[in-house]
TORKOL-4160 file (C-alpha; in steps of 0.2 Angstrom, whole numbers, padded with zeros to 4 digits, m for minus):
340
<pt num="1" X="0057" Y="0157" Z="0021"/>
<pt num="2" X="0038" Y="0155" Z="0019"/>
<pt num="3" X="0031" Y="0138" Z="0019"/>
<pt num="4" X="0013" Y="0134" Z="0013"/>
<pt num="5" X="0005" Y="0120" Z="0023"/>
<pt num="6" X="m0011" Y="0113" Z="0015"/>
<pt num="7" X="m0023" Y="0105" Z="0027"/>
<pt num="8" X="m0013" Y="0114" Z="0040"/>
<pt num="9" X="m0027" Y="0115" Z="0053"/>
<pt num="10" X="m0029" Y="0096" Z="0052"/>
<pt num="11" X="m0021" Y="0083" Z="0064"/>
<pt num="12" X="m0004" Y="0081" Z="0057"/>
<pt num="13" X="m0004" Y="0098" Z="0049"/>
<pt num="14" X="m0007" Y="0108" Z="0065"/>
<pt num="15" X="0007" Y="0099" Z="0074"/>
<pt num="16" X="0018" Y="0102" Z="0059"/>
<pt num="17" X="0014" Y="0121" Z="0059"/>
<pt num="18" X="0019" Y="0122" Z="0077"/>
<pt num="19" X="0036" Y="0114" Z="0073"/>
<pt num="20" X="0039" Y="0124" Z="0058"/>
<pt num="21" X="0036" Y="0140" Z="0068"/>
<pt num="22" X="0048" Y="0134" Z="0081"/>
<pt num="23" X="0061" Y="0132" Z="0068"/>
<pt num="24" X="0059" Y="0150" Z="0063"/>
<pt num="25" X="0050" Y="0147" Z="0047"/>
<pt num="26" X="0035" Y="0158" Z="0041"/>
<pt num="27" X="0019" Y="0148" Z="0039"/>
<pt num="28" X="0004" Y="0150" Z="0027"/>
<pt num="29" X="m0011" Y="0138" Z="0030"/>
<pt num="30" X="m0024" Y="0133" Z="0017"/>
<pt num="31" X="m0038" Y="0122" Z="0023"/>
<pt num="32" X="m0056" Y="0119" Z="0018"/>
<pt num="33" X="m0061" Y="0114" Z="0036"/>
<pt num="34" X="m0069" Y="0098" Z="0029"/>
<pt num="35" X="m0061" Y="0087" Z="0043"/>
<pt num="36" X="m0054" Y="0101" Z="0054"/>
<pt num="37" X="m0059" Y="0115" Z="0066"/>
<pt num="38" X="m0055" Y="0134" Z="0064"/>
<pt num="39" X="m0052" Y="0135" Z="0083"/>
<pt num="40" X="m0036" Y="0126" Z="0080"/>
<pt num="41" X="m0029" Y="0142" Z="0073"/>
<pt num="42" X="m0031" Y="0150" Z="0090"/>
<pt num="43" X="m0023" Y="0135" Z="0098"/>
<pt num="44" X="m0008" Y="0136" Z="0086"/>
<pt num="45" X="m0006" Y="0154" Z="0091"/>
<pt num="46" X="m0007" Y="0150" Z="0110"/>
<pt num="47" X="0006" Y="0136" Z="0108"/>
<pt num="48" X="0019" Y="0146" Z="0097"/>
<pt num="49" X="0015" Y="0164" Z="0101"/>
<pt num="50" X="0013" Y="0166" Z="0082"/>
<pt num="51" X="m0003" Y="0167" Z="0072"/>
<pt num="52" X="0000" Y="0160" Z="0055"/>
<pt num="53" X="m0009" Y="0167" Z="0039"/>
<pt num="54" X="m0025" Y="0157" Z="0035"/>
<pt num="55" X="m0036" Y="0155" Z="0020"/>
<pt num="56" X="m0051" Y="0144" Z="0019"/>
<pt num="57" X="m0050" Y="0136" Z="0002"/>
<pt num="58" X="m0054" Y="0120" Z="m0008"/>
<pt num="59" X="m0038" Y="0116" Z="m0017"/>
<pt num="60" X="m0048" Y="0103" Z="m0028"/>
<pt num="61" X="m0057" Y="0118" Z="m0036"/>
<pt num="62" X="m0045" Y="0124" Z="m0049"/>
<pt num="63" X="m0050" Y="0142" Z="m0050"/>
<pt num="64" X="m0050" Y="0145" Z="m0031"/>
<pt num="65" X="m0033" Y="0137" Z="m0031"/>
<pt num="66" X="m0026" Y="0147" Z="m0045"/>
<pt num="67" X="m0033" Y="0163" Z="m0037"/>
<pt num="68" X="m0024" Y="0159" Z="m0020"/>
<pt num="69" X="m0007" Y="0157" Z="m0028"/>
<pt num="70" X="m0009" Y="0172" Z="m0039"/>
<pt num="71" X="m0011" Y="0183" Z="m0023"/>
<pt num="72" X="0002" Y="0174" Z="m0012"/>
<pt num="73" X="0020" Y="0179" Z="m0016"/>
<pt num="74" X="0037" Y="0171" Z="m0012"/>
<pt num="75" X="0033" Y="0154" Z="m0006"/>
<pt num="76" X="0049" Y="0144" Z="m0004"/>
<pt num="77" X="0041" Y="0127" Z="m0001"/>
<pt num="78" X="0024" Y="0117" Z="0001"/>
<pt num="79" X="0020" Y="0103" Z="0013"/>
<pt num="80" X="0004" Y="0095" Z="0006"/>
<pt num="81" X="m0007" Y="0087" Z="0018"/>
<pt num="82" X="m0024" Y="0091" Z="0011"/>
<pt num="83" X="m0033" Y="0074" Z="0007"/>
<pt num="84" X="m0046" Y="0063" Z="0014"/>
<pt num="85" X="m0039" Y="0049" Z="0023"/>
<pt num="86" X="m0052" Y="0036" Z="0030"/>
<pt num="87" X="m0049" Y="0019" Z="0022"/>
<pt num="88" X="m0066" Y="0013" Z="0026"/>
<pt num="89" X="m0075" Y="0028" Z="0019"/>
<pt num="90" X="m0064" Y="0027" Z="0003"/>
<pt num="91" X="m0071" Y="0010" Z="m0001"/>
<pt num="92" X="m0089" Y="0016" Z="0000"/>
<pt num="93" X="m0085" Y="0033" Z="m0009"/>
<pt num="94" X="m0071" Y="0030" Z="m0021"/>
<pt num="95" X="m0075" Y="0045" Z="m0032"/>
<pt num="96" X="m0075" Y="0057" Z="m0018"/>
<pt num="97" X="m0057" Y="0052" Z="m0014"/>
<pt num="98" X="m0051" Y="0052" Z="m0032"/>
<pt num="99" X="m0058" Y="0069" Z="m0035"/>
<pt num="100" X="m0052" Y="0077" Z="m0019"/>
<pt num="101" X="m0035" Y="0069" Z="m0016"/>
<pt num="102" X="m0029" Y="0069" Z="m0034"/>
<pt num="103" X="m0037" Y="0085" Z="m0041"/>
<pt num="104" X="m0030" Y="0095" Z="m0026"/>
<pt num="105" X="m0012" Y="0089" Z="m0029"/>
<pt num="106" X="m0013" Y="0092" Z="m0048"/>
<pt num="107" X="m0019" Y="0110" Z="m0045"/>
<pt num="108" X="m0005" Y="0113" Z="m0032"/>
<pt num="109" X="0008" Y="0106" Z="m0044"/>
<pt num="110" X="0002" Y="0117" Z="m0059"/>
<pt num="111" X="0003" Y="0132" Z="m0048"/>
<pt num="112" X="0020" Y="0127" Z="m0042"/>
<pt num="113" X="0026" Y="0127" Z="m0060"/>
<pt num="114" X="0018" Y="0143" Z="m0064"/>
<pt num="115" X="0025" Y="0153" Z="m0049"/>
<pt num="116" X="0041" Y="0144" Z="m0049"/>
<pt num="117" X="0039" Y="0136" Z="m0031"/>
<pt num="118" X="0053" Y="0124" Z="m0030"/>
<pt num="119" X="0050" Y="0112" Z="m0015"/>
<pt num="120" X="0036" Y="0100" Z="m0011"/>
<pt num="121" X="0035" Y="0088" Z="0004"/>
<pt num="122" X="0021" Y="0076" Z="0001"/>
<pt num="123" X="0011" Y="0067" Z="0014"/>
<pt num="124" X="0012" Y="0049" Z="0008"/>
<pt num="125" X="0007" Y="0033" Z="0018"/>
<pt num="126" X="0013" Y="0016" Z="0021"/>
<pt num="127" X="m0003" Y="0010" Z="0013"/>
<pt num="128" X="0007" Y="0011" Z="m0004"/>
<pt num="129" X="0015" Y="m0005" Z="0002"/>
<pt num="130" X="m0001" Y="m0015" Z="0004"/>
<pt num="131" X="0004" Y="m0031" Z="0013"/>
<pt num="132" X="0023" Y="m0032" Z="0011"/>
<pt num="133" X="0031" Y="m0048" Z="0008"/>
<pt num="134" X="0045" Y="m0044" Z="0020"/>
<pt num="135" X="0045" Y="m0035" Z="0037"/>
<pt num="136" X="0051" Y="m0023" Z="0042"/>
<pt num="137" X="0047" Y="m0014" Z="0025"/>
<pt num="138" X="0060" Y="m0003" Z="0017"/>
<pt num="139" X="0058" Y="0011" Z="0004"/>
<pt num="140" X="0064" Y="m0002" Z="m0009"/>
<pt num="141" X="0049" Y="m0014" Z="m0006"/>
<pt num="142" X="0038" Y="m0015" Z="m0021"/>
<pt num="143" X="0021" Y="m0006" Z="m0020"/>
<pt num="144" X="0007" Y="m0019" Z="m0020"/>
<pt num="145" X="m0010" Y="m0016" Z="m0028"/>
<pt num="146" X="m0019" Y="m0005" Z="m0016"/>
<pt num="147" X="m0032" Y="m0012" Z="m0004"/>
<pt num="148" X="m0042" Y="0004" Z="m0004"/>
<pt num="149" X="m0046" Y="0019" Z="m0015"/>
<pt num="150" X="m0037" Y="0029" Z="m0001"/>
<pt num="151" X="m0021" Y="0019" Z="m0003"/>
<pt num="152" X="m0023" Y="0020" Z="m0022"/>
<pt num="153" X="m0024" Y="0039" Z="m0021"/>
<pt num="154" X="m0007" Y="0039" Z="m0012"/>
<pt num="155" X="0001" Y="0028" Z="m0025"/>
<pt num="156" X="m0006" Y="0038" Z="m0039"/>
<pt num="157" X="m0001" Y="0054" Z="m0031"/>
<pt num="158" X="0017" Y="0048" Z="m0029"/>
<pt num="159" X="0017" Y="0044" Z="m0047"/>
<pt num="160" X="0010" Y="0061" Z="m0052"/>
<pt num="161" X="0024" Y="0069" Z="m0042"/>
<pt num="162" X="0038" Y="0059" Z="m0048"/>
<pt num="163" X="0033" Y="0062" Z="m0066"/>
<pt num="164" X="0031" Y="0081" Z="m0063"/>
<pt num="165" X="0048" Y="0082" Z="m0054"/>
<pt num="166" X="0056" Y="0073" Z="m0069"/>
<pt num="167" X="0048" Y="0086" Z="m0081"/>
<pt num="168" X="0051" Y="0102" Z="m0071"/>
<pt num="169" X="0062" Y="0111" Z="m0059"/>
<pt num="170" X="0052" Y="0105" Z="m0044"/>
<pt num="171" X="0060" Y="0095" Z="m0031"/>
<pt num="172" X="0050" Y="0084" Z="m0019"/>
<pt num="173" X="0051" Y="0072" Z="m0004"/>
<pt num="174" X="0038" Y="0060" Z="m0001"/>
<pt num="175" X="0036" Y="0054" Z="0017"/>
<pt num="176" X="0028" Y="0037" Z="0019"/>
<pt num="177" X="0022" Y="0038" Z="0036"/>
<pt num="178" X="0015" Y="0024" Z="0047"/>
<pt num="179" X="0001" Y="0027" Z="0060"/>
<pt num="180" X="0002" Y="0044" Z="0068"/>
<pt num="181" X="m0006" Y="0045" Z="0086"/>
<pt num="182" X="m0005" Y="0055" Z="0101"/>
<pt num="183" X="m0006" Y="0074" Z="0104"/>
<pt num="184" X="0004" Y="0089" Z="0108"/>
<pt num="185" X="0011" Y="0090" Z="0126"/>
<pt num="186" X="0001" Y="0106" Z="0129"/>
<pt num="187" X="m0015" Y="0096" Z="0126"/>
<pt num="188" X="m0022" Y="0110" Z="0115"/>
<pt num="189" X="m0021" Y="0101" Z="0099"/>
<pt num="190" X="m0023" Y="0083" Z="0094"/>
<pt num="191" X="m0033" Y="0071" Z="0084"/>
<pt num="192" X="m0051" Y="0077" Z="0083"/>
<pt num="193" X="m0060" Y="0070" Z="0068"/>
<pt num="194" X="m0077" Y="0077" Z="0064"/>
<pt num="195" X="m0090" Y="0063" Z="0067"/>
<pt num="196" X="m0086" Y="0045" Z="0071"/>
<pt num="197" X="m0067" Y="0042" Z="0072"/>
<pt num="198" X="m0060" Y="0030" Z="0059"/>
<pt num="199" X="m0043" Y="0029" Z="0068"/>
<pt num="200" X="m0040" Y="0018" Z="0084"/>
<pt num="201" X="m0033" Y="0031" Z="0097"/>
<pt num="202" X="m0047" Y="0044" Z="0096"/>
<pt num="203" X="m0060" Y="0030" Z="0096"/>
<pt num="204" X="m0051" Y="0023" Z="0112"/>
<pt num="205" X="m0051" Y="0040" Z="0120"/>
<pt num="206" X="m0069" Y="0044" Z="0116"/>
<pt num="207" X="m0075" Y="0027" Z="0122"/>
<pt num="208" X="m0065" Y="0029" Z="0138"/>
<pt num="209" X="m0073" Y="0047" Z="0141"/>
<pt num="210" X="m0091" Y="0040" Z="0137"/>
<pt num="211" X="m0093" Y="0048" Z="0120"/>
<pt num="212" X="m0094" Y="0031" Z="0112"/>
<pt num="213" X="m0102" Y="0016" Z="0120"/>
<pt num="214" X="m0090" Y="0003" Z="0114"/>
<pt num="215" X="m0074" Y="0001" Z="0104"/>
<pt num="216" X="m0074" Y="m0012" Z="0090"/>
<pt num="217" X="m0058" Y="m0022" Z="0087"/>
<pt num="218" X="m0059" Y="m0027" Z="0069"/>
<pt num="219" X="m0053" Y="m0045" Z="0067"/>
<pt num="220" X="m0045" Y="m0057" Z="0080"/>
<pt num="221" X="m0040" Y="m0070" Z="0067"/>
<pt num="222" X="m0025" Y="m0062" Z="0059"/>
<pt num="223" X="m0008" Y="m0071" Z="0058"/>
<pt num="224" X="m0001" Y="m0061" Z="0073"/>
<pt num="225" X="0004" Y="m0066" Z="0090"/>
<pt num="226" X="m0013" Y="m0060" Z="0098"/>
<pt num="227" X="m0024" Y="m0061" Z="0082"/>
<pt num="228" X="m0026" Y="m0042" Z="0080"/>
<pt num="229" X="m0019" Y="m0031" Z="0066"/>
<pt num="230" X="m0001" Y="m0024" Z="0069"/>
<pt num="231" X="0004" Y="m0006" Z="0065"/>
<pt num="232" X="0019" Y="0005" Z="0067"/>
<pt num="233" X="0012" Y="0019" Z="0078"/>
<pt num="234" X="0022" Y="0035" Z="0078"/>
<pt num="235" X="0019" Y="0050" Z="0090"/>
<pt num="236" X="0012" Y="0065" Z="0079"/>
<pt num="237" X="0026" Y="0077" Z="0086"/>
<pt num="238" X="0040" Y="0065" Z="0080"/>
<pt num="239" X="0031" Y="0065" Z="0064"/>
<pt num="240" X="0029" Y="0084" Z="0063"/>
<pt num="241" X="0048" Y="0086" Z="0066"/>
<pt num="242" X="0051" Y="0074" Z="0051"/>
<pt num="243" X="0042" Y="0086" Z="0040"/>
<pt num="244" X="0053" Y="0101" Z="0046"/>
<pt num="245" X="0069" Y="0091" Z="0043"/>
<pt num="246" X="0062" Y="0086" Z="0025"/>
<pt num="247" X="0058" Y="0104" Z="0020"/>
<pt num="248" X="0074" Y="0111" Z="0027"/>
<pt num="249" X="0084" Y="0097" Z="0017"/>
<pt num="250" X="0077" Y="0105" Z="0001"/>
<pt num="251" X="0078" Y="0123" Z="0006"/>
<pt num="252" X="0097" Y="0120" Z="0010"/>
<pt num="253" X="0099" Y="0111" Z="m0006"/>
<pt num="254" X="0104" Y="0094" Z="0003"/>
<pt num="255" X="0094" Y="0082" Z="m0007"/>
<pt num="256" X="0103" Y="0068" Z="m0016"/>
<pt num="257" X="0090" Y="0068" Z="m0030"/>
<pt num="258" X="0075" Y="0078" Z="m0035"/>
<pt num="259" X="0063" Y="0065" Z="m0029"/>
<pt num="260" X="0066" Y="0056" Z="m0013"/>
<pt num="261" X="0056" Y="0044" Z="m0002"/>
<pt num="262" X="0058" Y="0041" Z="0016"/>
<pt num="263" X="0049" Y="0029" Z="0028"/>
<pt num="264" X="0043" Y="0039" Z="0044"/>
<pt num="265" X="0039" Y="0027" Z="0058"/>
<pt num="266" X="0047" Y="0020" Z="0074"/>
<pt num="267" X="0052" Y="0003" Z="0067"/>
<pt num="268" X="0041" Y="m0006" Z="0080"/>
<pt num="269" X="0025" Y="m0015" Z="0077"/>
<pt num="270" X="0011" Y="m0015" Z="0090"/>
<pt num="271" X="m0005" Y="m0024" Z="0089"/>
<pt num="272" X="m0022" Y="m0017" Z="0092"/>
<pt num="273" X="m0024" Y="m0026" Z="0109"/>
<pt num="274" X="m0006" Y="m0020" Z="0114"/>
<pt num="275" X="m0012" Y="m0002" Z="0111"/>
<pt num="276" X="m0028" Y="m0005" Z="0121"/>
<pt num="277" X="m0017" Y="m0012" Z="0135"/>
<pt num="278" X="m0005" Y="0003" Z="0135"/>
<pt num="279" X="m0020" Y="0015" Z="0136"/>
<pt num="280" X="m0028" Y="0005" Z="0150"/>
<pt num="281" X="m0011" Y="0006" Z="0159"/>
<pt num="282" X="m0008" Y="0025" Z="0158"/>
<pt num="283" X="m0026" Y="0030" Z="0161"/>
<pt num="284" X="m0029" Y="0017" Z="0174"/>
<pt num="285" X="m0046" Y="0013" Z="0166"/>
<pt num="286" X="m0054" Y="m0003" Z="0159"/>
<pt num="287" X="m0059" Y="0000" Z="0141"/>
<pt num="288" X="m0076" Y="m0007" Z="0135"/>
<pt num="289" X="m0071" Y="m0016" Z="0118"/>
<pt num="290" X="m0078" Y="m0030" Z="0108"/>
<pt num="291" X="m0070" Y="m0041" Z="0095"/>
<pt num="292" X="m0079" Y="m0040" Z="0078"/>
<pt num="293" X="m0076" Y="m0045" Z="0060"/>
<pt num="294" X="m0062" Y="m0039" Z="0049"/>
<pt num="295" X="m0064" Y="m0022" Z="0041"/>
<pt num="296" X="m0063" Y="m0021" Z="0022"/>
<pt num="297" X="m0047" Y="m0013" Z="0016"/>
<pt num="298" X="m0037" Y="m0016" Z="0031"/>
<pt num="299" X="m0020" Y="m0025" Z="0030"/>
<pt num="300" X="m0014" Y="m0038" Z="0042"/>
<pt num="301" X="0003" Y="m0031" Z="0048"/>
<pt num="302" X="0015" Y="m0018" Z="0044"/>
<pt num="303" X="0030" Y="m0009" Z="0052"/>
<pt num="304" X="0044" Y="0002" Z="0045"/>
<pt num="305" X="0062" Y="m0001" Z="0042"/>
<pt num="306" X="0067" Y="0017" Z="0047"/>
<pt num="307" X="0086" Y="0016" Z="0045"/>
<pt num="308" X="0087" Y="0026" Z="0029"/>
<pt num="309" X="0077" Y="0040" Z="0036"/>
<pt num="310" X="0087" Y="0039" Z="0052"/>
<pt num="311" X="0104" Y="0040" Z="0043"/>
<pt num="312" X="0100" Y="0051" Z="0028"/>
<pt num="313" X="0088" Y="0064" Z="0037"/>
<pt num="314" X="0097" Y="0063" Z="0054"/>
<pt num="315" X="0079" Y="0061" Z="0061"/>
<pt num="316" X="0073" Y="0047" Z="0073"/>
<pt num="317" X="0056" Y="0045" Z="0082"/>
<pt num="318" X="0058" Y="0047" Z="0101"/>
<pt num="319" X="0042" Y="0044" Z="0110"/>
<pt num="320" X="0036" Y="0027" Z="0117"/>
<pt num="321" X="0019" Y="0019" Z="0115"/>
<pt num="322" X="0014" Y="0024" Z="0133"/>
<pt num="323" X="0019" Y="0042" Z="0129"/>
<pt num="324" X="0008" Y="0041" Z="0114"/>
<pt num="325" X="m0007" Y="0034" Z="0122"/>
<pt num="326" X="m0005" Y="0045" Z="0137"/>
<pt num="327" X="m0004" Y="0061" Z="0127"/>
<pt num="328" X="m0020" Y="0056" Z="0117"/>
<pt num="329" X="m0029" Y="0053" Z="0134"/>
<pt num="330" X="m0023" Y="0070" Z="0141"/>
<pt num="331" X="m0030" Y="0079" Z="0125"/>
<pt num="332" X="m0047" Y="0070" Z="0126"/>
<pt num="333" X="m0048" Y="0075" Z="0145"/>
<pt num="334" X="m0044" Y="0093" Z="0140"/>
<pt num="335" X="m0058" Y="0092" Z="0127"/>
<pt num="336" X="m0070" Y="0085" Z="0140"/>
<pt num="337" X="m0066" Y="0098" Z="0152"/>
<pt num="338" X="m0069" Y="0112" Z="0139"/>
<pt num="339" X="m0086" Y="0105" Z="0135"/>
<pt num="340" X="m0092" Y="0106" Z="0153"/>
């Protein structure tokens, strides 16, 4: 079984490639390297002993996308990660996000129809819920108007997939995941954004290692126990394993409908300050951080009800918050060692 992983050298994609290979699946990677590093390919091979096939490609370019699919035979399924993902940047550059995130998906779906590729796992997000009325949030919760263009592209992408599934032979599973953090236990792959990080954990680890002078905590006046925003943080390896389970569900014809949606999280909400305290505990360091104003596009609090995914997929997140922050720190330490 050959699985195409778009954005497969990125943070979540690379961990998923490792887990797919461990599960005995052949992997083909497409990535335009806009927010990833070609060196990750060597690291995947070092971890798994297998070097996946790789093509550097912009899927938002229709001709390039079509030419790739024309030359790539016998793909059994696709896991589609390739998308820009920074909430703040999307507010500043909405057209960049709409073009990349939606055109790439449409091009992939068109080629799935042309070449009769039956299965798609889509990398969706809890941002589709906006600020939910009830917590924890279930898959049945209404989608609120998106608070950022990034969140809007995820909502629109889900709609595009749903409509395509109903009008074709394609099956799809959308995984709405919460906040991926941490790194592989080998410390070879982890979250390594190009430029200034937009996500909390890499900013924490880069501050702790002296790359960043100070961590900004956006907002301390939210309606939460300590005033900082709350998220459901999930270890990236737990998340990667959920993608393997989802793709195997479709390959083994176990889907209950042609379009399914699952929340992928831990079911626990942690505040920004709780994450900082966990990091300080496992690293035995004091972090230099400062409370600043809220960031546009951020929601106050969200965490998942994962009971449907736990029951239906037979999958459950295993790692604790301390394991998440420690693995992220070990990855950063390994990066710093390699730079010396």
